[in-house]
C-alpha positions in Angstrom: -46.8 5.8 79.6 -43.9 6.5 76.2 -45.3 5.6 72.9 -42.4 2.7 71.2 -41.2 2.6 67.8 -42.3 -0.2 65.6 -41.6 -1.4 62.8 -43.6 -3.8 60.6 -42.1 -5.5 57.2 -45.1 -5.8 54.4 -44.3 -7.6 50.6 -44.1 -5.4 48.3 -44.7 -1.5 47.9 -47.4 0.5 48.9 -49.4 2.9 47.0 -49.1 6.8 47.8 -52.1 7.1 48.8 -51.8 4.5 51.6 -47.6 6.4 51.7 -50.2 9.6 52.6 -52.0 7.5 54.7 -49.0 6.6 56.7 -48.0 10.3 58.0 -45.6 9.5 61.0 -44.0 6.8 60.2 -41.2 6.3 58.0 -41.1 4.3 55.2 -37.9 2.6 53.1 -38.3 -0.1 50.6 -36.0 -1.9 50.0 -34.4 -4.3 47.0 -35.2 -7.5 48.4 -39.2 -6.7 47.7 -40.3 -5.5 51.1 -41.0 -2.6 52.7 -40.5 -1.7 56.0 -43.1 0.3 58.3 -41.2 2.2 60.8 -42.6 4.7 63.7 -44.1 5.6 66.9 -46.8 3.0 68.2 -48.4 5.0 71.4 -50.7 1.7 72.1 -52.4 -2.2 71.7 -54.9 -0.7 69.8 -53.0 1.9 67.2 -50.5 -1.5 66.4 -53.7 -3.2 65.9 -55.9 -1.1 64.0 -52.5 -0.3 61.8 -52.6 -4.1 61.2 -56.1 -4.0 60.2 -55.4 -0.6 57.6 -52.6 -3.2 55.7 -54.8 -6.0 55.4 -58.0 -4.2 54.6 -56.1 -2.9 50.8 -54.7 -6.8 51.5 -50.8 -5.6 52.2 -49.1 -9.3 53.6 -47.3 -8.2 56.5 -44.6 -10.6 56.9 -43.3 -9.4 60.8 -44.0 -6.8 63.5 -40.8 -6.0 65.2 -40.0 -3.3 68.0 -37.5 -0.9 67.8 -34.5 -0.8 70.1 -32.4 0.9 69.0 -35.3 3.9 68.3 
């Protein structure tokens, strides 16, 4: 099954070390105080791993969205 492009929206910015750990994902910080993390997710385990990593560093996840336009 091919990877599906997902967007994870979080509150606030991300530290440079976390951005480096998200290699392969596009990071976009909006002026609204939200940051979008967009990239390929191969399966549910990978998505849970990404969400778990954000939880471990106390990053608040606002939404998780499949990207239809990718």
